[in-house]
C-alpha positions in Angstrom: 2.7 -260.3 -32.2 3.3 -264.0 -32.3 6.9 -265.4 -32.8 8.1 -264.9 -36.3 11.4 -264.5 -38.3 12.3 -262.5 -41.4 15.5 -261.6 -43.3 15.7 -257.9 -42.5 17.4 -256.1 -39.7 14.5 -254.8 -37.7 14.9 -251.5 -35.8 12.2 -250.5 -33.3 12.3 -247.0 -31.7 9.6 -246.0 -29.3 8.8 -242.3 -29.5 7.1 -242.3 -26.1 7.5 -245.0 -23.5 9.2 -248.3 -24.4 8.7 -251.3 -26.6 9.5 -255.0 -25.8 10.9 -257.8 -27.9 11.2 -261.5 -26.9 13.8 -263.7 -28.5 13.9 -267.5 -29.1 15.2 -267.8 -25.5 11.8 -266.5 -24.3 13.4 -263.6 -22.5 11.8 -260.2 -23.0 13.9 -257.1 -23.6 12.3 -253.8 -22.9 13.8 -250.5 -24.0 13.2 -247.3 -26.1 15.3 -248.7 -28.9 15.9 -252.3 -30.0 17.5 -254.0 -33.0 16.7 -257.6 -34.1 19.3 -259.5 -36.1 18.3 -260.9 -39.5 16.5 -264.3 -39.4 16.2 -264.3 -35.6 12.9 -265.6 -34.2 11.2 -262.9 -32.1 7.9 -261.6 -30.8 7.1 -257.9 -30.5 5.0 -255.9 -28.0 4.6 -252.1 -28.6 3.4 -251.6 -25.0 0.9 -249.1 -26.4 3.7 -246.7 -27.4 3.8 -244.7 -30.6 6.9 -245.9 -32.4 8.8 -246.3 -35.7 9.9 -249.6 -37.2 12.6 -249.7 -39.8 13.6 -252.8 -41.9 17.2 -252.7 -43.3 18.2 -255.1 -46.0 21.2 -257.1 -44.7 22.6 -257.3 -48.2 22.9 -253.5 -48.4 26.2 -251.9 -47.4 24.6 -250.2 -44.4 22.9 -253.5 -43.5 26.3 -255.4 -43.5 27.8 -252.5 -41.6 25.1 -252.4 -39.0 25.2 -256.2 -38.6 28.8 -256.1 -37.5 27.7 -254.5 -34.2 24.9 -257.0 -33.5 26.5 -259.6 -31.1 23.1 -261.0 -30.0 19.7 -261.7 -31.7 18.3 -258.7 -29.8 20.3 -255.6 -29.1 19.2 -252.7 -26.8 20.2 -249.3 -28.2 21.9 -247.0 -25.8 19.8 -244.0 -24.9 22.5 -241.6 -26.0 22.3 -242.9 -29.6 18.6 -242.1 -29.7 18.7 -238.5 -28.4 19.3 -236.9 -31.8 17.0 -239.1 -33.9 13.8 -239.4 -31.7 12.8 -235.7 -32.1 13.1 -236.0 -35.9 11.2 -239.3 -36.0 8.5 -237.9 -33.8 8.1 -234.9 -36.1 8.0 -237.3 -39.1 5.3 -239.4 -37.5 3.2 -236.4 -36.7 3.8 -234.2 -39.7 5.2 -236.4 -42.5 4.7 -233.7 -45.2 7.5 -231.7 -43.5 10.0 -234.3 -44.6 10.4 -234.3 -48.4 13.6 -236.4 -48.2 12.6 -239.4 -46.0 15.5 -241.4 -47.3 17.9 -238.9 -45.8 16.1 -239.2 -42.4 16.4 -243.0 -42.5 20.1 -242.8 -43.4 20.7 -240.5 -40.4 19.0 -242.9 -38.1 21.0 -245.9 -39.3 24.3 -243.9 -39.0 23.3 -242.8 -35.5 23.0 -246.5 -34.5 26.3 -247.5 -36.0 28.7 -244.6 -36.5 31.9 -245.1 -38.5 32.9 -246.2 -42.0 31.0 -248.9 -43.8 32.8 -252.2 -44.3 34.7 -253.0 -47.5 33.4 -256.6 -47.6 31.4 -257.7 -50.7 29.4 -260.8 -51.4 30.9 -263.3 -53.7 30.4 -262.1 -57.3 28.6 -265.3 -58.3 26.0 -264.6 -55.6 25.6 -261.0 -56.4 25.0 -261.9 -60.1 22.0 -263.9 -59.0 20.7 -261.3 -56.6 21.0 -258.6 -59.3 18.9 -260.7 -61.6 16.3 -261.3 -58.9 16.0 -257.7 -58.0 15.7 -256.6 -61.6 13.1 -259.1 -62.6 9.3 -258.9 -62.3 9.2 -262.7 -62.2 10.2 -264.3 -58.8 9.8 -267.9 -59.9 13.6 -268.5 -60.3 14.5 -272.1 -59.2 17.7 -273.1 -57.5 18.8 -274.8 -60.7 18.3 -271.7 -62.7 20.1 -269.6 -60.1 23.0 -272.0 -60.1 23.2 -271.9 -63.9 23.5 -268.1 -63.8 26.3 -268.4 -61.2 28.0 -271.1 -63.3 28.0 -273.6 -60.4 26.4 -276.9 -59.7 23.1 -276.7 -57.7 24.7 -278.2 -54.7 27.7 -275.9 -54.7 25.6 -272.8 -55.3 23.1 -273.7 -52.5 26.0 -274.1 -50.1 27.7 -270.8 -51.2 24.4 -268.8 -51.2 23.5 -269.9 -47.6 27.1 -269.2 -46.5 27.1 -265.7 -48.0 23.5 -264.6 -47.4 22.7 -266.5 -44.2 19.6 -268.4 -45.3 18.7 -271.0 -47.9 18.0 -269.8 -51.5 14.3 -270.9 -51.3 13.8 -269.0 -48.1 15.5 -265.9 -49.6 13.1 -266.1 -52.6 10.1 -266.3 -50.3 11.4 -263.2 -48.4 11.8 -261.3 -51.7 8.2 -262.2 -52.7 7.0 -261.0 -49.3 8.8 -257.6 -49.6 7.2 -257.2 -53.0 3.8 -258.1 -51.6 4.2 -255.4 -48.9 4.5 -252.8 -51.7 1.5 -254.3 -53.4 -0.6 -254.4 -50.3 -0.1 -250.6 -50.0 -1.5 -250.0 -53.4 -4.0 -252.9 -54.2 -7.5 -252.9 -52.9 -7.6 -256.6 -52.0 -5.2 -259.2 -50.5 -5.8 -261.4 -53.5 -4.6 -258.7 -55.9 -1.5 -258.1 -53.7 -0.8 -261.8 -53.7 -0.9 -262.0 -57.4 1.7 -259.3 -58.0 4.7 -261.2 -56.4 3.3 -264.6 -57.6 2.0 -266.1 -54.3 -0.4 -269.0 -55.0 -3.4 -267.1 -53.5 -4.4 -264.8 -50.7 -4.2 -267.6 -48.1 -0.6 -268.4 -49.1 0.3 -264.7 -48.7 -1.4 -264.4 -45.3 0.3 -267.5 -44.0 3.7 -266.2 -45.1 3.0 -262.8 -43.5 2.2 -264.5 -40.2 5.4 -266.6 -40.4 7.7 -263.8 -41.3 6.1 -260.6 -39.9 3.8 -261.9 -37.2 0.6 -260.3 -38.5 -1.9 -260.5 -41.3 -1.2 -258.4 -44.5 -4.6 -256.7 -44.0 -3.1 -254.8 -41.0 -1.0 -252.8 -43.5 -4.2 -251.6 -45.3 -5.3 -249.7 -42.1 -2.6 -247.1 -42.5 -1.3 -244.7 -45.2 1.8 -246.0 -46.8 4.3 -244.5 -49.2 7.0 -246.3 -51.2 10.5 -244.7 -51.0 13.7 -245.5 -52.7 16.2 -246.8 -50.2 19.3 -244.7 -49.7 21.3 -247.8 -49.3 23.2 -249.4 -52.2 23.3 -253.2 -51.9 26.6 -255.1 -51.6 26.2 -255.8 -55.3 25.6 -252.1 -56.1 21.8 -252.5 -56.6 19.2 -250.3 -54.8 16.6 -251.7 -52.5 13.1 -250.3 -52.2 11.4 -250.6 -48.7 7.9 -249.5 -47.7 7.7 -246.9 -45.0 4.5 -246.0 -43.1 3.6 -242.3 -42.7 3.2 -243.0 -39.0 3.6 -246.1 -36.9 2.1 -247.3 -33.7 
């Protein structure tokens, strides 16, 4: 995949062989398990291996907890941490119907990568107020001024606080939220144009460009597989619940 960057923590686990990820320093890291820090530019090469790719919301408690162990943009996972999860993930990839509780499987994988207690840190209440509204709304056209008003702050102060707390500008965060909603729509809609309409992208071309920038591939690639939507087991730092898309098998 070409170089791209997105707001999720990306976990790549090869079930046979190894995968490779290249960071902004143009150095390739090859291993069975790799983790990419949020908003880090990277390229991906599956090396022909069957694998599983997980995206963890950095605003979730587990996301914040996992982030504390990421000292570099790309982290190689120790083989001993993969021993327990790889057999389960391989079974899931081959026979997904045997896993009625996929959320529990994902939770075990995350905990296996970063054991210990989750952090007590919370985002600033003014930021979580805005994030809660965004997650609960079907309309993703909130402007910076509207967000600042909900946080009872000036636009300048809110923009600074949001970037400090979340790690990226408000406009970039909103684009990421639109993209994650589009991923869900791509799994259920018959055309890219219909998938673009659901999260309020201007058109199919706009959605495709954003997919390339953030995910490194065209949204049409997601239509080749069989996808299911699962509730995330992770509460966000504001107490909300995220909803990722998980493939029945990944390659």
